[in-house]
C-alpha positions as CSV (number, residue, x, y, z in Angstrom):
1,M,58.1,62.6,-82.6
2,R,58.1,63.3,-78.9
3,F,54.6,61.8,-78.5
4,V,55.7,58.7,-80.3
5,A,58.7,58.3,-77.9
6,V,56.4,58.7,-75.0
7,T,54.0,56.1,-76.3
8,L,56.8,53.6,-76.8
9,I,58.2,54.0,-73.3
10,C,54.7,53.7,-71.8
11,A,54.2,50.5,-73.8
12,L,57.3,49.2,-72.1
13,L,55.9,50.1,-68.7
14,L,52.6,48.4,-69.5
15,A,54.2,45.2,-70.6
16,A,56.7,44.9,-67.7
17,P,56.4,41.7,-65.6
18,L,55.3,42.3,-62.0
19,T,56.0,38.9,-60.5
20,H,59.1,40.0,-58.7
21,V,57.8,43.5,-57.7
22,A,54.5,43.4,-55.8
23,V,52.9,40.5,-54.0
24,S,50.7,41.9,-51.2
25,C,49.1,45.2,-50.4
26,T,46.3,46.0,-48.0
27,S,43.8,48.9,-47.7
28,F,40.9,49.4,-45.3
29,V,38.4,51.9,-44.0
30,M,37.2,52.1,-40.4
31,D,34.6,54.4,-38.7
32,T,35.3,56.7,-35.8
33,P,33.1,59.3,-34.1
34,E,35.1,62.0,-35.8
35,G,34.9,60.4,-39.3
36,P,36.4,57.7,-41.5
37,I,40.0,56.6,-41.1
38,F,41.8,55.1,-44.2
39,G,44.8,52.8,-43.9
40,A,47.0,51.2,-46.5
41,N,50.3,49.1,-46.8
42,L,52.5,49.0,-49.8
43,D,54.4,45.7,-50.1
44,L,57.1,45.2,-52.6
45,F,60.0,42.8,-53.3
46,I,62.1,45.8,-54.4
47,P,63.1,48.8,-52.3
48,G,60.3,51.3,-51.8
49,D,61.8,54.6,-53.0
50,G,59.4,57.3,-54.1
51,L,58.1,60.8,-53.7
52,L,55.2,62.5,-52.0
53,M,53.8,65.0,-54.5
54,V,51.8,68.1,-53.9
55,N,49.4,68.3,-56.9
56,R,47.8,71.6,-57.6
57,R,44.3,72.4,-58.8
58,G,43.6,74.3,-62.1
59,I,46.3,72.4,-64.0
60,E,45.5,71.2,-67.6
61,K,46.4,67.6,-68.1
62,Q,46.5,65.0,-70.9
63,G,46.6,61.3,-71.1
64,Y,49.3,59.8,-73.4
65,Q,47.1,57.0,-74.7
66,T,44.0,57.2,-76.9
67,G,40.8,55.4,-77.6
68,T,39.7,54.2,-81.0
69,T,38.9,57.7,-82.0
70,G,42.5,58.8,-81.7
71,E,41.6,61.3,-78.9
72,S,43.4,61.3,-75.5
73,A,41.9,62.2,-72.2
74,L,41.9,65.9,-71.4
75,W,41.0,67.4,-68.0
76,T,41.7,70.3,-65.6
77,S,42.4,69.4,-62.0
78,K,39.5,70.5,-59.8
79,Y,41.1,69.5,-56.5
80,G,44.5,69.7,-55.1
81,S,46.0,66.6,-53.6
82,V,49.0,65.0,-51.9
83,T,50.0,61.6,-53.4
84,F,52.5,58.8,-52.8
85,N,54.3,58.1,-56.1
86,L,56.5,55.1,-56.7
87,A,57.7,56.0,-60.2
88,G,57.6,59.8,-59.9
89,N,55.3,62.6,-61.0
90,Q,51.7,61.4,-62.0
91,F,52.4,57.7,-61.1
92,V,50.1,57.4,-58.1
93,W,49.9,54.5,-55.6
94,A,47.7,56.3,-53.0
95,G,46.6,59.8,-52.1
96,M,44.0,62.2,-50.7
97,N,42.6,65.3,-52.2
98,E,41.1,68.5,-50.7
99,A,37.6,67.1,-50.8
100,G,38.7,64.2,-48.6
101,L,38.6,61.6,-51.4
102,T,41.2,58.9,-50.7
103,I,42.4,56.2,-52.9
104,S,44.8,53.2,-52.8
105,S,45.7,50.6,-55.4
106,M,46.6,46.9,-55.0
107,E,47.7,44.3,-57.5
108,L,45.1,41.9,-58.7
109,R,46.6,39.3,-61.1
110,S,43.3,37.7,-61.9
111,G,41.7,40.8,-63.4
112,E,41.4,42.0,-67.0
113,Y,41.2,45.5,-68.3
114,P,38.6,46.5,-71.0
115,K,39.4,46.2,-74.6
116,R,40.0,49.4,-76.6
117,D,37.0,51.5,-77.4
118,E,36.1,55.1,-78.1
119,R,36.9,56.2,-74.6
120,P,40.4,57.7,-74.1
121,S,42.6,55.4,-71.9
122,L,44.9,56.0,-68.9
123,F,47.7,54.0,-67.4
124,K,46.7,52.7,-64.0
125,G,49.0,55.1,-62.0
126,N,47.7,58.0,-64.0
127,W,44.1,56.9,-63.5
128,G,44.6,57.3,-59.7
129,Q,45.7,60.9,-60.3
130,Y,42.8,61.6,-62.6
131,V,40.4,60.4,-59.9
132,L,42.0,62.7,-57.3
133,D,42.1,65.6,-59.7
134,T,38.4,65.4,-60.7
135,C,36.3,63.6,-58.1
136,G,35.0,64.6,-54.7
137,S,32.7,61.7,-54.0
138,V,32.4,57.9,-54.5
139,E,29.6,58.5,-57.0
140,E,31.8,60.7,-59.1
141,V,34.5,58.0,-59.2
142,I,32.1,55.4,-60.4
143,A,30.9,57.8,-63.1
144,T,34.4,58.1,-64.6
145,D,33.9,54.7,-66.3
146,A,31.8,56.4,-68.9
147,L,34.5,58.9,-69.6
148,T,37.8,57.0,-69.5
149,R,39.1,53.4,-69.2
150,L,42.3,51.8,-68.0
151,E,44.6,50.2,-70.6
152,D,47.4,48.0,-69.5
153,Q,49.2,44.9,-70.7
154,G,50.4,43.8,-67.3
155,P,48.6,42.5,-64.2
156,T,45.7,44.6,-63.2
157,D,45.2,46.7,-60.1
158,H,42.1,47.1,-58.1
159,Y,41.2,50.1,-55.9
160,L,39.6,51.0,-52.6
161,V,38.2,54.6,-52.5
162,A,36.5,56.5,-49.7
163,D,35.1,60.0,-49.5
164,A,34.6,62.5,-46.7
165,E,31.2,61.0,-45.9
166,G,32.6,57.6,-45.3
167,N,31.1,56.2,-48.5
168,T,33.4,53.6,-49.9
169,V,33.7,51.7,-53.2
170,A,35.9,48.8,-54.2
171,I,36.7,48.9,-57.9
172,E,37.9,45.9,-60.0
173,Y,38.3,45.1,-63.7
174,L,37.1,41.6,-64.2
175,D,36.8,39.9,-67.6
176,G,37.2,43.2,-69.3
177,E,34.4,44.9,-67.4
178,F,34.4,47.7,-64.8
179,V,33.0,46.2,-61.6
180,Y,32.3,48.0,-58.4
181,F,31.0,47.2,-54.9
182,V,29.2,49.8,-52.7
183,D,26.7,49.9,-49.8
184,E,25.2,46.5,-49.0
185,D,27.5,44.9,-51.6
186,L,30.5,46.1,-49.6
187,P,29.9,44.8,-46.0
188,V,33.7,44.7,-45.4
189,R,35.5,47.9,-46.4
190,A,38.9,46.3,-47.1
191,M,40.8,45.0,-50.1
192,T,43.9,42.8,-50.5
193,N,45.2,40.9,-53.5
194,I,42.3,38.7,-54.4
195,R,38.9,39.5,-55.9
196,Y,36.6,41.2,-53.5
197,E,33.8,38.7,-53.7
198,R,36.3,35.8,-53.1
199,A,37.8,37.5,-50.0
200,L,34.3,38.3,-48.7
201,Y,33.2,34.7,-49.3
202,A,36.2,33.3,-47.4
203,Y,35.5,35.8,-44.5
204,E,31.8,34.9,-44.3
205,E,32.6,31.2,-44.3
206,G,34.6,31.6,-41.1
207,G,38.1,32.2,-42.5
208,M,38.2,29.6,-45.2
209,R,41.5,29.9,-47.0
210,W,42.0,29.9,-50.8
211,W,45.1,27.8,-50.8
212,W,45.4,27.7,-54.6
213,S,45.1,31.5,-55.1
214,N,45.7,33.6,-52.0
215,P,48.7,35.9,-52.6
216,G,50.4,36.9,-49.4
217,A,47.6,35.4,-47.3
218,S,45.1,37.8,-48.8
219,S,42.0,36.4,-47.3
220,E,43.5,36.4,-43.8
221,R,44.6,40.1,-44.2
222,F,41.1,40.9,-45.4
223,A,39.5,39.3,-42.4
224,A,42.0,40.9,-40.0
225,C,41.1,44.4,-41.3
226,Q,37.4,43.8,-40.7
227,Q,37.9,42.3,-37.2
228,R,40.1,45.2,-36.2
229,A,37.6,47.8,-37.6
230,E,34.7,46.1,-35.7
231,S,36.8,46.0,-32.5
232,F,37.7,49.7,-32.4
233,D,36.4,51.4,-29.2
234,A,36.7,55.2,-29.2
235,G,36.4,55.2,-25.4
236,R,39.2,52.8,-24.9
237,D,41.4,53.2,-28.0
238,T,42.0,56.9,-27.6
239,S,43.9,57.4,-30.9
240,A,42.2,56.1,-34.0
241,V,45.4,56.8,-36.0
242,D,47.5,54.7,-33.6
243,Y,44.9,52.0,-33.8
244,A,44.9,52.0,-37.6
245,F,48.7,51.9,-37.6
246,G,48.5,48.9,-35.2
247,T,46.4,47.1,-37.8
248,L,48.8,47.8,-40.5
249,L,52.0,47.0,-38.6
250,Y,50.9,44.0,-36.4
251,Y,48.0,42.3,-38.2
252,V,48.5,42.7,-42.0
253,A,52.1,43.6,-42.5
254,A,54.5,41.5,-44.6
255,P,58.2,41.1,-44.3
256,H,58.5,43.3,-47.4
257,T,56.1,46.1,-46.3
258,R,57.7,49.3,-47.5
259,W,55.2,52.1,-46.8
260,S,52.3,52.4,-44.4
261,I,49.9,55.3,-44.4
262,V,46.9,56.4,-42.3
263,N,44.6,59.1,-43.5
264,D,42.3,61.0,-41.1
265,I,39.8,62.0,-43.8
266,A,37.6,64.3,-41.8
267,A,40.7,66.3,-40.6
268,R,42.4,66.1,-44.0
269,E,45.5,64.8,-42.3
270,F,47.7,61.8,-43.0
271,W,50.5,59.9,-41.2
272,F,53.1,57.7,-42.9
273,R,56.1,55.7,-42.2
274,S,58.5,53.6,-44.4
275,D,60.8,50.7,-43.7
276,Q,63.8,53.0,-44.4
277,N,62.5,55.5,-41.8
278,P,59.9,53.8,-39.5
279,V,59.3,57.0,-37.4
280,E,55.7,58.2,-38.0
281,K,55.4,61.5,-39.8
282,H,52.3,63.6,-40.5
283,V,51.0,66.3,-42.7
284,S,47.8,68.4,-43.0
285,L,46.4,69.3,-46.4
286,D,45.7,72.7,-44.9
287,D,49.4,73.4,-44.8
288,F,49.6,73.6,-48.6
289,D,48.7,76.2,-51.2
290,F,47.1,74.2,-54.0
291,S,46.5,77.1,-56.3
292,C,47.8,76.5,-59.8
293,D,50.4,79.3,-59.5
294,A,51.8,78.1,-56.2
295,P,55.1,76.3,-56.1
296,K,55.1,72.6,-57.1
297,L,56.4,70.6,-54.1
298,M,57.7,67.2,-53.3
299,L,59.3,65.1,-50.5
300,D,61.3,62.0,-50.4
301,V,59.1,59.4,-48.8
302,N,62.1,57.9,-47.0
303,A,63.5,61.2,-45.8
304,Q,65.0,61.0,-42.3
305,L,62.4,63.3,-40.6
306,E,59.9,63.1,-37.8
307,G,56.8,64.9,-36.7
308,D,55.0,67.5,-38.8
309,V,56.9,67.5,-42.1
310,A,54.9,70.0,-44.2
311,D,57.7,72.5,-44.0
312,D,60.2,69.9,-45.3
313,F,58.6,69.7,-48.7
314,V,60.9,71.2,-51.3
315,P,60.3,72.7,-54.8
316,Y,59.8,70.1,-57.4
317,D,63.0,69.1,-59.1
318,P,62.7,67.3,-62.5
319,A,66.2,65.8,-62.1
320,V,65.2,64.1,-58.9
321,N,62.0,62.9,-60.4
322,L,63.8,61.5,-63.4
323,D,66.2,59.7,-61.0
324,V,63.2,58.2,-59.1
325,F,61.7,57.1,-62.4
326,W,65.0,55.7,-63.7
327,T,65.7,53.8,-60.5
328,F,62.2,52.3,-60.5
329,C,62.6,51.1,-64.1
330,D,66.0,49.5,-63.3
331,R,64.6,47.6,-60.3
332,Y,61.5,46.7,-62.3
333,G,63.6,45.1,-64.9
334,L,62.9,47.6,-67.7
335,E,65.5,48.6,-70.2
336,V,64.8,52.2,-70.8
337,S,67.0,54.6,-72.8
338,E,68.0,57.9,-71.3
339,K,66.1,59.7,-74.1
340,D,62.9,57.8,-73.6
341,A,63.0,58.3,-69.8
342,R,63.5,62.0,-70.3
343,D,60.7,62.2,-72.9
344,L,58.2,60.5,-70.6
345,T,59.0,62.5,-67.5
346,R,59.0,65.7,-69.5
347,F,55.6,64.9,-70.9
348,F,54.1,65.0,-67.4
349,D,56.3,67.9,-66.3
350,A,54.9,70.0,-69.1
351,F,51.4,70.3,-67.6
352,E,50.6,74.0,-66.8
353,C,47.9,76.2,-65.4
354,A,44.7,76.2,-67.5
355,R,44.4,79.3,-69.7
C-alpha cells in the first residue's frame, strides 16, 4: 500500500503545470588553464527555497516507477556528491560528484519524453541524482539511456553535463527520443530554454532572435555565454570563478533568478549565492566524508552565511526535508495530503548502505 501511495503522489508531481514556476535557466562551461568551470542560474517565478544535500556513496537506491516489465530501477551509488535540491532529498536541480561530473537541468517545453518500454523509468529530478550516483564521465552519462528512461507528464527538462576532462554533453528528449550533442556537434557549451540546435542556429546567424518561441530571451542568453567564454583571459581575469559569476549575474540573469552556482571542477569546489542571501559562499568536496556510514548532511540554500560553509552543514532532518517538499508543492499549486507527502519523502529517506 505504501508503494501505491508513493506512485499516486509522484503522478501528481509529474502532471503539475509549470507555466507559473520556471521560465528561464542558464548553464555554461568555460575553459581555464586549471580546468573547466561550470556555471548555472536557476530562475523561478516562485521563491527559491531548497537544500544542499550531501549524498553518500555505497547507498542502495530504487526508482519508484517501472517499465513495462514491472521492474523499477535499482542501483548503488558509486560516487558521493553535493546537490542543489528544490523539493528536498533526491530531487536534484544541479550538482557535482567526487569524480568531477557536474550537471544542471533547464526547462524545455518543446521536448517529449520516451513512451513506456522495458526500461525502468525515473522522474527527472531523480534522474539527475542517478547520473551523479553512477557516472564519472560524459560517455557513461550517454550510456545510461540503454538502462533507464525519463517518464514525466509535464514539460520536459534538458541537461548540460561536464566531466573532469572538460568533455561536455547537451542532452534533450525530442519527439520521444534521447538526443545528445558532443564534440563537434557542441561548438557552444551552453544551454538555455530552447532546443540546442535552434539556439546554435540563432547564434551562428549573428544573433537572430526566435520571437515566436524564445522563453526568457533564450537565444540571447545562449550567445552571451559563448561570447563571455571566448573572451576569458586568464592573464587579465585573475579569478575564473569571479568571471563566471559575472556572466551569471550581469549577462544572463533574470529578475527572478533565485540561485547562481559556479563549479571549479578540477578543484572539486563550488560557489553559490541566492537572491535571499546574495553573499557568495563556497564548499570543497574534500571537506566531506562520503562513506555510506558517515552522517547524512544538509544545508539551507538561503542560510545567512558567508565564506567557507562546509562546517555549517547539519545532520539530515526528515522533518525539515518534509517541510521543504510541502512548501514546494504548495507554491507549485499541488494539492498533496499530509499522508502522501510523508509517504513520498519516507520512500527516499529509507535508502540505506548496501549490504
